[in-house]
Phi, psi and omega in degrees: 000152179297145177283345175239086191274153172237118185250148168252124180240130179240138174219157178243234174225161186102174186300314179297319181291338174303329178299327179296320176299317179294332178294327175298313178298315182299323178292320182287344176290342191258145178280343183268012175246119181274322185206145177238124173261117181261132176237127183197152171279348188231066181298334181296335181294334181288339181268353178289140177285334182256113180258029177052056187212175179261019179298151190287342182217165178296152183269134175201167180239135178286169177300322178292320177303315186295341176284344187255000176217153174231150182240131175240128178280130179269118177260337180208136179276066179254117185300324181295326180281333185270339188305324183300334181282349181261001181298131177064019179286143176280319183197168180237138173240112187248123180230063184261356184283165178206119181250013181268127175290142175067015179236123175066204178223175191245115181232014182300313180290307183299313182293314182287336173299318176292322179298313181300315180295319180294321179296318178296318181298320184260007176058046173261124190266323193261129175226128173250119195238128179280127178233222180206153169303146177092350182277141178053234187289356178273004176287137359281154182288146173046054184298347183267005183208151179300331179303333178295326178294322178295314180295320178299319177300316179297317181295334180268352183231263188294328182255025184297321181295317180292323179295317178296322180297316179294322179296312179297325177300311180299321183295330177300310182293320180297331179275000180257179175255017181285156176269086185259158167223122173271126176256117183249094184281157171283209176297142178234064185299148182295340184269354188282126182274133178298140179238357177077018178210173183201167176235141179248131176289122185284321182206130180298140182073352182255327179213175186222174177225169177296146189278358179219147186211143180289143180300322180294324179292322174300316181297317180297321177298317181296318179296319178300316180289332176292320184275324184227076186299135174239347181226139189227133178049053181209185179222156177212153174264127181238140182210189180267186176293150182288330185292122173068017181281153177211163182274000000 
């Protein structure tokens, strides 16, 4: 990857998409990122001081930060209209999913379908994409804890639409030739304080991770994998430390 990277970051609304806002911050924390292009239907969310998280202070951007990113409002998920924002991009970090029932709307499939086409058009190879535990081959979710049974029930009932949206999203990338990584986080509770580290489940049914993780830590992991890929065309479950974790 380039030592002076240009990233495209996408976010929507809902808990998973909050990670996208944090991904903008996580990218700006780094010296190896020159510019961040933000694409979203909800640019106003980036200006809110409260990002529904456990971060120690309100969120804002300094004058220097603002020189390093631009925000474009998405009015239509039309690949032809979006492609220009992917020019010369090093990698893409996409956080358009939403797994919360009755909250927001679902654009993971529609939005990422446009992203895949735009990446192909502009010859951008790497995408780190936020998904969820329980999607595709990770079913059933959180098999190592009772909380997984609760989440599975939600995915089969009240959150069925969001679950289907995330599933179709993953299938788009799998059908492409892009170098993708699906990041499937555990719980990302608003009260969880970032610790600057994370745990990756090595093998389903064999080991586990902490059941809650800070949104900023998920974002930092995604940015790291976007810039310095270690896993290719695969998915992983990421969580917090096991000690004292809760859902």
